[in-house]
N, C-alpha and C positions, 0 to 999 in steps of 0.2 A: 503379506503383501513387505514389498519393498520400496519404503519411502525415499525420497530423494529431496533434500532442501535447499537451495542455495541462496545464500544471504542469512542464512542459520542466527548468527551473529549479534545484528540488528532488533531491537525491539519489537517489531512483528514476527521476525524470525524466532525469537526467544518463545516468546507468545504462544506463536503457533505450534512449536515441539513441544511447551506443555500441555496442551489442550490435544493433541497427540497422544501423547504419553497417559493422558487423565481417559480418554475413552478408548484408549487401544485398539479402537478399529474405525475404519472406512467404510461408509458403506454396506457395512455387515460382514468384514473381509476385514480379520482379524491382522495388526500390523505385527510384521516379524524383524524388522530389520530397519536401523536408521538412518542414514549417510545424512551428516550437517556439512553445508561447506561455507566458507566464506572467506574475504582477503583476510583476516585472524582468526585462528583456530577458534572455534566456537568451543562454549562449555559444555564439558559433556554429561548428559543428563543423568540423573539418577532413574531406579525401575529397571525391570524385568528387562524391556527390551534392549536388544543388542544396539549399539550408537557405536558409528564411526565418526571422528572429528575431523576435518581436512582442512588445512589453510590453503590458498594459492591464487592465481588469478586467472578466472576464466576466460580470459580472453586471450591466453597464453597457448603456444602448440601444444596440442595433443590432450590439455587439461582436461576439456568438455568429454573426449573420449574417453579416457579413463575411467570419469566419473560414472559415464551410462554404460561401462563395461557392463556391467554385473546387471543388467535390463532394469533398473530399478522400475516399479508398477507403474508409481505416482511420482510425478518431479513439479515440486511447489520450486518458480521462478521469482523468486522477490529479488534479489542482486542488483542493486542500482546505486549511481551516485545521486544525490538529490539536487534537486533544482537549484538550489544556490550556487553548488558547488559545480557544477555541471555547466553556467554558464560564466563562471569566474575561470576554469579551466576546461575551453574547446577540448582540446584532444584526448584530456582525462573522461571526461563525459560519454565523447562517442565511442574510445575503446572499450571504454565497462558495459555502457548502456546499448551501445550498439555492434561491436565487434564480439562483446562475449555472447551477448545474445544468439548473434546468427552463429558464433562456434558451437553455443550447445544446439541449436535445430541442426547444423550440419552433422554432429556428432551423433544424435538418435537417427537421422536418415542414414547413414552408413553403417550404422549396425545390422539393418537389412533382416531377413529372415524371419519376417512377419512382426517384426518387434514392434508394438503400436503402445507406448504409455501414454496416461492420461497427464497432460501438461498444464497448468492452473501459472498464469504469467498475469504479474500484476503492471496494471498498466495505470494512467492517471488522466484527468481530465484537463489536465494541461495539453492533451492533442488539441484541445477546441481553442482558436482565438476568436477576439473581436474582431469584426460588429458581431454582436449576438442578437438571436431574436428577444423580444419580447416579455414572450410567454414560455419562457427556458429554453433549456438545449435539448433536444430527444436524440438519440441514438444514430439518427437517419442525416444530422446535420453535418456538414463538412468540416472535415480535422483540416486547421491553417492553425499552427502552430505556431506561435510569438514568442516562444524561447528553445534553446538548443535542447534541453530536457525534452517538452512536450515532440518537438523534432522527431528525436530519438526514439522515444515512446510510441509515437505513430507508426514509424516505419516498422520496430515491433511487430504493433498489429495486424500489418498488411504480411509480414514474413509468417505469424502464426497460423491466417486466415490460409494461406496458401500452401503451408506445408502440410496442415489439418486437410485441407482438399485433397490434396496427391495422398492421402493415407500416412504420410509418416510418422504423425502422433493424432492424438485425441486433445486437440487442445483449446484452450477456454481463456478468453484475456477478459481483465475484471480491472476495470476503470474506476479507482478510488479514488473517493475524497478525500479533503484533508483531514488526516486523521488525527483527531484533537478529542481528549487531550494526552497530548503524548506522553507517558511518563520519563525520566531521566533526564540527562542535561540536553542544554539547547545542540540541536546540530544546525548545519549548515544547510539548509533548506532554506529558501526565500518565505514560506508560509511558517516558518518556525513562532513565529510570534504569535499565530493566533493560539499556540499551545501554552506559550508563556507566561500572557496577561492572565492565565487562568493557574495553571501549575504553578509559578512561582509565589503570588501572593497565600495560596493554599496552601505554601510551606511556610511561610511568614518571611518571605524574601520580597525586595522591591521588582516590576518588571518595567521593564520598556516597550513602550507603543510608536511603532515606530510611521504608523498610517493615521488617515482620519478613521475617527468612528462611523463614518459614514459607508466604510467598505464593506462590500458583503460576500460573502462565501458558502462554499459547499462542505458541511463537516461530518463525519461521523467516530464515533467512539474506536478504540482500538478492538474492545470488547466485539463490537459489529463487523470490524476489519476479518477476526478472525473466521466468524461466522459466517461470511462471503465467502472465505479461502475454503472453510470445511464442506458447506454447499457446493461452491464450483467443483471441488474434489470427487464428488459422490451424485452428481443430478445427471440426468440425461439428457447427453449433449446434441442428441438428435434434435431435439426441441430449438434449437439455435439454429438451424440450417447453415447455408454460408454465411450467415454473419455472428462471427466466433466471439467480436468482441462486444462489452455494455458498458453503459455507465452504472455502477451501484447506486442504491439508495443513500440517502442522506438528510441532511437538515440545513435548509436556506437561514444564513443568520445574517446579520451585520455585527460590525465589532461592538457595536452600541448596545445590541443586545445581548452578545457574550456579557459584557461587562454589566448588564441588569440583572440578567440570570445570576453572574456571582455574588452580587449584593443580596439576591433572593436568600440563595442557598447559604452563604457561608457569614454576610452582616456588610456595613462598611465600612468598619475596618479592614478587614480580608481588602474591599475590592480599592480603597484608596491608596494601596500598596503600588498602583498602576501610573507611572510616569509617562508621561508624552514627551515623545523626541522623535519628530521626526526624520525620516530617512530616505533621501530622494530616488535612490536605485532601488529598494524595495519598494516604494511607494511605484516607480515605475514598471517593473515588474509584474505588481500586482494586478494595475492597470489595466493588463490585456490578458487575466483570466477571467470565465466563465462565473457568472455569479450563481445560476441557478438553474436545474435542470428539471426534465422528467421523466423521472426513474420507472415508467411504466412496465417496461419490457423485462425488467431485473425483477419489478415488485409481481408478475405473474409468473416468473419462474421461479419464484421461492423464496428470493434474497429480502433481508429486513433489517431496517436500522432505526435508530433514536426519533423520536417524535418531537421532541422538544430540548433546548439546548440546558434546561434544568437537570435532567435524565442524562446527557452528557456528563455534565461536572459529577452529577452523582457515581457515576460508574468510574469516573476517576475515586472520588472519594472512598467509593469501597473496595476497588481493585488496588489500589496503591496507598490509602492513607488508613486502611483497616477498618474502615467505618467512621471516622473518627473527625471533626472540623478541628481547625488551631481553636485553639483557649484564647 
């Protein structure tokens, strides 16, 4: 099996590649080759599976065609400009998040000759916009995004459903919760503080909280996200029917509940490293985001996530801190 990973240099991409190499197979099919693509050249992984690393612009003419010329069997489309950057740079957001996606889909279609790869597309809960139902958002709730990022992802979902209907590829779109706690340095996502207020204190650093503690959101760990991707890559998509996009399971928690979980797991000294500093721009963006979901459809299809924020924090400690809390 030849696998193409778009967005391979990002955090989720790197972890996905690590999982692929560790497993050595997807759905019982051995991995024979990896092609890793991003705006900056991904780091070549070790291991026995041959891996090509490519840097480029997915929206550039001809780039997507080159990537699919060898007819990869499985494509993970993780490449995206994150929410805050897409809102700040309108043209860049549409070029990467929409034009790049359309170029990829068209390149696959134009290969022809019966080529029909499995394509896993990472969408976002940002495709939904207020006002929201009080009992949680289900997959049938209308998509009325209130950000450019959400709009770009919603258009991608529609394209994926139509290209799948036309049998150009076998697509599945997974709407990721906010992935928390993300390792590494902060990125330009408006949601970045959800990770920052946990990650930085656990690393002995002060963190800034730009929103009220009453803000409620939908979370899953990076470990859960990789599980979503792997399951989507091998599941029976006939069970999806025409509804090719679905919301992933997650955990609903307020910022205050996040902080309380951090206090339980790591103690007062760590939790007290959070500094409250309101940011009206981030507050405005977050106010338009959904808070809680009904992910029964995804769960019935075998997708799983954490059940408590304490568990999410412990996943970060195990995976990124070697299982050790700060002294």
